[in-house]
C-alpha positions in Angstrom: 24.3 0.9 9.2 22.4 2.3 6.2 19.0 1.6 4.7 15.5 3.0 3.8 12.2 2.4 5.4 8.7 3.7 4.8 7.2 5.3 7.8 3.5 5.6 8.3 1.5 7.4 11.1 -1.8 5.6 11.7 -4.4 6.0 14.4 -3.7 2.5 15.8 -0.5 0.8 14.6 -1.5 -2.7 16.1 -4.9 -2.7 14.3 -3.2 -1.4 11.0 -0.6 -4.2 11.3 -3.3 -6.8 11.7 -5.1 -5.5 8.5 -1.9 -5.5 6.5 -1.0 -9.0 7.6 -4.4 -10.2 6.3 -3.9 -8.6 3.0 -0.2 -9.1 2.2 2.6 -11.5 3.1 4.4 -9.6 5.9 7.1 -10.4 8.5 7.0 -8.8 11.8 10.3 -7.3 13.0 9.4 -5.3 16.2 5.9 -4.7 17.5 5.3 -3.0 20.8 2.2 -3.5 23.1 1.9 -0.2 24.9 -1.1 2.1 25.4 -2.6 3.4 22.2 -0.8 6.5 21.1 2.6 5.0 22.1 2.8 1.9 19.9 5.0 1.2 16.9 5.3 -1.7 14.5 8.2 -2.5 12.3 7.5 -5.1 9.6 8.6 -6.1 6.0 6.4 -6.4 3.0 8.0 -8.3 0.1 11.5 -7.2 1.5 10.6 -3.5 2.1 10.7 -2.3 5.7 7.7 -0.3 7.0 7.7 1.5 10.4 4.2 2.4 11.7 3.7 4.7 14.5 0.5 5.4 16.5 -0.9 8.9 16.0 0.4 11.1 18.9 -0.1 14.9 18.4 2.2 15.6 21.4 5.0 14.3 19.2 3.6 15.9 15.9 2.6 12.5 14.6 -0.7 13.1 12.8 -2.3 10.2 10.7 -4.1 11.0 7.4 -7.9 10.8 7.6 -10.1 8.7 5.1 -11.7 12.0 4.0 -8.3 13.7 3.8 -5.8 11.2 2.3 -2.3 12.4 1.3 -1.0 12.4 -2.2 1.4 9.5 -1.8 0.7 5.8 -1.9 2.4 2.5 -1.7 2.7 0.5 -4.8 2.9 -3.3 -4.3 3.5 -5.8 -7.1 1.6 -9.0 -6.0 1.4 -12.5 -7.4 -2.4 -12.5 -7.7 -4.0 -9.1 -7.8 -7.6 -10.3 -7.7 -7.0 -12.3 -4.5 -5.1 -9.4 -2.8 -7.7 -6.9 -3.9 -10.6 -9.0 -2.7 -9.0 -9.4 0.7 -8.7 -5.7 1.0 -12.4 -5.1 0.0 -13.5 -7.8 2.4 -11.5 -6.3 5.2 -13.2 -2.9 4.9 -10.9 -1.0 2.5 -12.5 1.4 0.0 -12.2 1.0 -3.7 -10.6 3.8 -5.7 -10.0 1.9 -8.8 -11.1 -1.7 -9.4 -8.8 -4.3 -10.9 -8.0 -3.0 -14.4 -6.2 -4.9 -17.0 -3.8 -3.0 -19.2 -3.1 -5.8 -21.6 -0.8 -3.8 -24.0 1.4 -2.9 -21.0 1.5 -6.4 -19.7 -0.1 -5.5 -16.2 -3.2 -5.2 -14.2 -3.6 -2.6 -11.4 -6.0 -1.5 -8.8 -6.1 1.1 -6.1 -7.7 1.2 -2.6 -7.7 3.2 0.5 -7.4 1.4 3.9 -9.4 2.4 7.0 -6.3 4.4 8.2 -6.4 6.8 5.2 -3.5 5.3 3.3 -3.8 4.6 -0.4 -2.4 1.3 -1.9 -1.9 0.6 -5.6 -1.6 -3.1 -6.6 0.1 -4.3 -9.7 0.4 -7.8 -11.2 2.8 -8.2 -14.1 1.9 -10.7 -16.7 4.7 -9.9 -19.2 7.8 -7.6 -19.3 7.3 -4.5 -21.4 10.3 -2.2 -21.9 10.2 1.4 -20.9 10.6 2.3 -24.6 7.8 0.0 -25.6 5.6 1.6 -22.9 6.4 5.1 -24.2 5.6 4.1 -27.7 2.2 2.7 -26.6 1.5 5.8 -24.6 2.2 8.2 -27.6 0.1 5.9 -29.9 -2.8 6.0 -27.6 -2.5 9.8 -27.0 -2.6 10.4 -30.8 -5.8 8.4 -31.3 
């Protein structure tokens, strides 16, 4: 068997799973119900598999902290960015960048941090803009 999954260490994987289920369309694969520090949750988000584990220093599983996030993030393309972003804000996530339309690039994006210290970037694509077109736009804007 082969494959790729994104692994996250959080303070409480069951609470994190509940949050993500309220923000995104997810599908549970495996979820344990053990004492905190021993739980894990495997789920898919738009076809990508995630595996969350409770923080457990005994096993060197240390979760990021909201005041010390790590420099990686999950980028999710969603059908309705405003709806998804508003759900995140209503559920206690912290705004990093509000919904921002980049009309020339055919997208809107936004960034937030969840209460578990993970950063999420949202995208909504309105029109396809090729890599070459994006590079040309970037160079034109840089020159001005």
